[in-house]
C-alpha positions as CSV (number, residue, x, y, z in Angstrom):
1,M,15.3,52.0,-27.6
2,S,13.1,55.0,-26.9
3,D,13.7,57.7,-24.1
4,D,10.5,56.7,-22.7
5,S,11.6,52.9,-22.8
6,E,14.8,53.8,-21.1
7,L,13.2,56.0,-18.1
8,E,11.1,53.2,-17.7
9,A,14.0,50.5,-17.4
10,I,16.1,53.2,-14.9
11,R,12.8,53.1,-12.8
12,Q,12.1,49.8,-12.4
13,R,16.0,49.3,-11.8
14,K,15.7,51.9,-8.8
15,M,12.6,50.4,-7.7
16,A,14.3,47.2,-7.5
17,E,17.3,48.8,-5.5
18,L,15.0,50.4,-2.9
19,Q,13.5,47.2,-2.4
20,K,16.4,45.7,-1.4
21,M,17.6,48.2,1.2
22,A,14.3,47.5,2.6
23,A,14.5,44.1,2.9
24,D,18.4,44.4,4.1
25,K,17.1,46.9,6.8
26,A,14.1,45.0,7.6
27,A,16.4,41.7,7.9
28,I,19.1,43.6,10.0
29,A,16.4,45.2,12.3
30,S,15.5,41.2,13.3
31,I,19.0,40.4,14.2
32,T,18.9,41.2,18.3
33,Q,21.4,38.7,19.6
34,P,24.9,38.3,18.7
35,V,25.8,36.4,15.5
36,H,28.1,33.1,15.7
37,L,31.2,33.8,13.8
38,T,33.7,31.5,12.2
39,D,37.1,31.2,10.1
40,A,34.7,29.7,7.8
41,N,32.1,32.2,7.7
42,F,33.9,35.5,9.2
43,A,34.4,37.5,5.7
44,G,31.2,36.8,4.2
45,E,29.1,37.7,7.5
46,T,31.3,40.9,8.2
47,A,31.1,42.2,4.7
48,K,27.2,41.8,4.5
49,Y,26.4,44.1,7.3
50,P,26.8,48.1,6.9
51,I,28.3,47.6,10.5
52,I,29.4,44.9,12.8
53,L,30.6,44.9,16.3
54,V,33.1,41.6,16.3
55,D,33.6,40.3,19.9
56,F,36.8,38.1,19.8
57,W,36.4,36.0,23.2
58,A,37.1,32.7,24.6
59,P,35.1,30.8,27.2
60,W,37.9,30.7,29.8
61,C,38.3,34.4,29.8
62,G,36.9,36.3,32.9
63,P,36.8,39.6,31.2
64,C,35.1,38.1,28.1
65,R,32.5,37.0,30.5
66,M,31.8,40.1,32.2
67,V,31.6,41.7,28.4
68,A,29.1,39.0,27.2
69,P,25.8,40.4,29.1
70,V,27.0,44.1,27.7
71,I,27.3,42.7,24.0
72,D,23.6,41.0,24.5
73,Q,22.3,43.9,25.6
74,L,23.8,46.6,23.1
75,A,22.7,43.7,20.2
76,K,19.0,44.5,21.7
77,E,19.3,48.2,21.9
78,Y,21.0,48.4,18.1
79,A,19.0,46.0,16.5
80,G,18.3,47.6,13.1
81,R,21.9,49.8,13.1
82,V,24.8,47.7,14.1
83,V,24.7,44.0,14.0
84,F,27.1,42.3,16.7
85,G,28.9,38.9,16.5
86,K,31.2,36.7,18.8
87,L,34.3,34.9,17.8
88,N,35.7,32.2,20.0
89,V,39.3,32.9,19.3
90,D,40.3,29.0,20.7
91,E,37.9,27.7,17.7
92,N,39.1,30.0,15.2
93,P,42.7,31.2,15.4
94,R,42.7,32.3,11.6
95,V,40.9,35.0,11.9
96,A,41.9,36.0,15.2
97,G,45.8,35.9,14.1
98,T,44.8,37.4,10.6
99,F,43.7,40.9,12.7
100,G,46.2,40.4,15.4
101,V,44.2,39.7,18.2
102,Q,46.7,38.8,21.3
103,S,44.6,40.1,24.3
104,I,40.6,39.1,24.7
105,P,38.6,40.7,25.2
106,T,39.1,42.7,21.9
107,M,36.2,44.0,20.0
108,M,36.5,45.2,16.4
109,I,33.8,47.3,14.6
110,F,33.7,46.6,10.9
111,K,32.0,49.0,8.2
112,A,31.2,47.2,4.9
113,G,33.7,44.1,5.7
114,K,36.8,46.8,6.7
115,A,38.4,46.8,10.2
116,V,37.4,50.8,11.5
117,D,38.0,50.7,15.1
118,I,39.0,48.4,18.0
119,I,38.6,48.3,21.9
120,V,40.7,46.1,23.8
121,G,39.8,44.7,27.3
122,A,36.7,44.5,29.2
123,M,35.1,48.2,28.9
124,P,32.0,49.4,30.1
125,K,28.9,49.6,28.4
126,G,29.3,53.6,27.6
127,A,32.7,53.2,26.4
128,I,31.6,50.6,23.8
129,E,28.4,52.7,23.2
130,A,30.8,55.9,22.5
131,K,32.9,54.2,20.0
132,L,29.7,53.0,18.1
133,K,28.2,56.0,18.2
134,Q,31.2,57.5,16.5
135,Q,30.7,55.3,13.8
136,L,27.1,55.4,13.3
137,S,27.5,59.3,12.9
138,G,29.5,58.9,9.5
139,S,27.4,56.5,8.5
140,S,24.3,57.6,6.4
141,I,23.2,53.8,5.8
142,Y,21.2,52.9,8.7
143,G,22.3,55.7,11.2
């Protein structure tokens, strides 16, 4: 292979990577409400987004119902930078157990599928945002 053809192959690969990144960013920007997470899809969903905040909740939990509109609002405000997910702990005990969730609401922030921060209890919007901003400042992907 000549140097020119090697350079062209590298250029083509890099262009394909840039196009995929742009498509991924556009797909993430279109997510303006929390995604539904389950025991079955949790690993794949949390790994596919650069940053996702997962709300562990249950329908009977009063504090969870207080946090839900905040999560919905943040999902709209942070579209393109953070994806939000909701996992019903009653319907999905395996994931909740894996992460040791014993109190709800519990919110966990994942980066590339790895848990990096946790918020326990019904926190006000500003407290949740502070944690998100802390994680976003360390993320050059979509920050």
